[in-house]
C-alpha positions in Angstrom: -128.8 60.6 88.5 -132.2 59.0 89.0 -134.5 57.4 86.5 -131.6 57.2 84.4 -131.4 53.3 83.9 -128.8 52.7 86.3 -130.5 48.8 88.5 -131.8 48.3 84.8 -128.6 48.4 82.5 -126.8 47.8 85.7 -128.7 44.2 85.3 -128.4 43.2 81.4 -124.3 44.5 81.5 -123.9 42.5 84.8 -125.7 39.6 83.0 -124.3 39.6 79.2 -120.7 40.3 80.7 -121.3 37.3 83.7 -120.8 39.6 86.9 -122.5 39.4 89.6 -124.6 42.0 90.4 -125.0 45.0 93.2 -127.7 46.9 93.5 -126.7 49.8 97.0 -130.4 50.8 96.4 -131.6 47.1 97.8 -129.1 46.8 100.2 -130.0 49.6 101.8 -133.4 47.8 101.8 -133.0 44.5 103.1 -130.6 46.4 105.9 -133.2 49.0 106.9 -136.1 46.8 106.0 -137.4 49.6 104.6 -138.2 50.9 101.0 -135.2 53.6 99.9 -137.9 56.5 100.2 -138.3 55.7 103.9 -135.1 55.4 104.8 -134.1 58.3 103.0 -136.4 60.1 104.4 -136.2 59.2 107.8 -132.1 59.7 108.0 -132.2 63.5 106.1 -129.8 63.9 103.2 -126.6 64.0 104.9 -126.9 60.6 107.1 -128.8 59.2 104.4 -125.3 60.0 101.7 -122.8 58.9 105.1 -124.8 55.6 105.9 -125.2 54.5 101.7 -121.6 55.1 101.4 -120.8 52.9 104.6 -123.0 50.4 103.3 -121.1 50.8 99.7 -117.8 50.1 100.9 -118.5 47.2 103.3 -120.6 45.2 100.8 -117.8 46.2 97.6 -114.4 45.9 100.1 -114.1 41.7 98.8 -116.0 41.4 95.9 -115.0 41.3 92.6 -116.7 40.6 89.0 -119.7 42.3 89.4 -121.5 45.5 88.0 -122.5 48.3 91.2 -125.8 50.4 90.7 -125.5 52.8 93.0 -127.7 55.1 94.5 -128.0 59.0 92.4 -126.6 60.7 95.3 -123.6 58.3 96.1 -121.7 60.7 94.1 -121.9 63.0 97.0 -119.5 61.0 99.3 -115.8 61.6 98.2 -114.5 58.5 100.1 -116.8 55.9 97.8 -116.1 57.2 95.1 -112.3 57.0 95.9 -113.0 53.5 96.6 -115.3 52.4 93.7 -112.4 53.9 92.2 -109.5 51.6 93.9 -111.9 48.6 92.8 -113.8 48.8 90.1 -114.4 51.1 87.2 -116.3 53.9 87.3 -119.4 54.2 84.3 -121.9 57.6 83.3 -124.8 56.7 82.4 -125.2 60.0 80.7 -129.0 61.0 80.2 -130.5 64.5 79.8 -132.6 66.4 82.0 -135.9 66.8 79.6 -136.1 62.0 80.1 -134.9 61.4 83.1 -138.3 64.7 84.0 -140.9 61.7 81.6 -139.2 58.8 83.7 -139.8 60.2 87.1 -143.4 62.0 86.1 -145.1 64.2 88.6 -143.8 62.7 91.9 -139.8 62.2 92.2 -139.2 59.8 95.1 -137.6 60.6 97.3 -134.3 62.4 95.4 -131.5 63.3 98.1 -131.6 67.4 97.8 -134.7 67.8 95.7 -136.1 69.4 98.7 -133.7 72.2 98.8 -132.8 72.9 95.1 -135.0 72.4 91.9 -134.8 68.7 89.8 -132.9 71.3 87.2 -130.2 72.0 90.2 -129.3 68.7 91.4 -128.9 67.4 87.8 -126.5 70.2 86.4 -124.5 69.6 90.2 -124.2 65.7 89.8 -123.4 66.3 85.9 -120.1 67.8 87.3 -119.2 65.1 89.7 -121.0 62.3 87.6 -117.7 63.7 84.9 -115.6 63.8 87.2 -115.6 60.4 88.6 -116.6 58.7 84.9 -113.8 56.4 83.4 -115.9 56.2 81.1 -119.1 58.1 79.6 -122.1 56.3 77.6 -125.4 58.3 75.9 -127.9 56.2 78.0 -131.3 57.9 76.1 -130.9 55.3 73.0 -131.9 51.7 73.2 -130.8 49.8 75.8 -129.6 46.7 73.6 -127.3 49.6 72.0 -126.3 51.5 75.5 -125.3 47.2 76.8 -123.2 46.6 73.8 -120.8 49.9 74.1 -121.0 49.4 77.7 -119.9 45.0 77.0 -117.2 46.1 74.6 -115.9 48.6 76.7 -115.2 46.4 79.6 -113.3 43.6 77.0 -111.1 46.9 77.2 -110.4 46.9 80.3 -110.5 43.8 82.0 -108.7 41.9 79.7 
């Protein structure tokens, strides 16, 4: 979900693991020359998810040893998630809805699907998909270093 800590924790995890870091929102912003919220507004939900999927696949097809921070809506693309599963392990950063609401504040930032559903409905819908694709789930509503410690330990077991 937005505000779960994907970019923040992903950067820290990549540093600790000695991997490169790839933030898919930043990749999209570079490609379009606009902020992710403007891109989402311009493309609309369905086209944004399609384009996000294409960009993710294209930018991860030939790379290895990196941590990827996907957009929270990536989980709506079965094609992209199958690709990511083939080339990597997927970590789900589980955060309670109350924490997400607190981090987002009063102005949710271009969340795909929010115009048609409440944040609670999106959260419930996405959690099912996050769990479906996750190879590991970490409680990310705690000290960042604790989450990173657990993720590094888990990665060491699966990348050795």
